N, C-alpha and C positions, 0 to 999 in steps of 0.2 A: 319642902313640898316639891315634888317633881314637876317639870314643865309639861310633860306628856304622861298620861296615866291610863292603863287599861286594867280591867279585871278579867282574868282569863277563865273561860269555861272549858276550854279545850287546849291540850298540848299535842304536838305532833312531831314525829321524826320520820323523815323520808329520805331515801337515797335514790337518786335518779341521775342518769347520764354523768356519772363520776362526781356528782355533787351531793353533799349532805345538807339537808334542810332541817332546821329545828325552829318550830314556831309555837306561839301561844296566841289564842284568839278569844275574843269576847263571845263570838257566836259563829254561825255558818254563813250569815248574810255578808255580802261584799261591803256593805256600809258600816259594819261593826269593826271596832279597833282590833289591831293585831301587832305583833312584833315578829320579825323573821330574821333568822341568822342563816347564812349560807357559806359553805367552805368546800373546796375540793376535798374528796375523800382522803387523799394522801396527805392532807395538811396544806397550809398556806394562809393567805389573808382571809379574814372573815368579812363578809358583806353583812351589814345590819340595816334594816329598814323598820319604820314605825308607821303603820296604818296606810301607807301608800308608797309605791316604789319611787316616787319622786322625792320622798323624805327618806333617803337612804344613801349609804356610801360604803366603800370598801375601807378597811382599816380605820374605822371611826371610833372604836371602843377604847376608852381609857381604862375602865374597870367595870366589874359587875360585882356588886355587894349583895350577898344573899342574907335574908333574915327570915323570921318566922312567918311573915305574911307574903313572901315572894322575893323579888329582887329588884335592884335599881341599877340601870345602865348609865354610866357617866360617859358622855361623848367628848372625844378629844377636841380641844378648843379650835384647832384648824379645820375641823370637819363640821362644826356646828351650823354653818350657813346652809348645809345640805338638809338640815333638820329644822329649818325655819328659825335658826339660832337657839333652839332648845338645847339645854346643857344636860338634862337628865330625863330618863324615861323609866317610870315605875311600872312594874308588872306585878299585880296582886294576884296571888294564886291560892285559892281556898281549897279545902279538903275535897270538895266536889268537882274539882277540875279534872276532866277526863284525860287519861294518859299523862298525868302530871309527873310521876316519878321517872318514867322513861324519858320524857323530854328534858327534865332537869339533869338527869345523868348524862345524856348526850351533850347537852349544852356545856356542862362542866368539863367534859372531855374535849370539846371543841375549843373552849376558851383558855384552857390551861392556866397560866400565870395571871391572866386578867381576872380570874374567878376568886372572889374573897368571901370567906364564910365568917 
């Protein structure tokens, strides 16, 4: 079982000021859970955060394992303190998740070899 878990209702892909943002959120309210991945458009380290920018770090992802219900992010041991010592973040993505396919495709491209199906 993951240390942090969200059930995504929305996916998003946004390019802004030379950065690519891929996110999944439980809802539109600031209080609801989310995950956010950010990377320079030309490539480079990926910033990952879970539900609050204080729970985030650059180059924190060890792997992302995709399954039929979503994906699970494993955080590199040296970065876990930035996530309240959480080791894993599960993102459950149902068929009703808006913009699901676009966000998953962008995330797969962003993460490259860290992405495991």
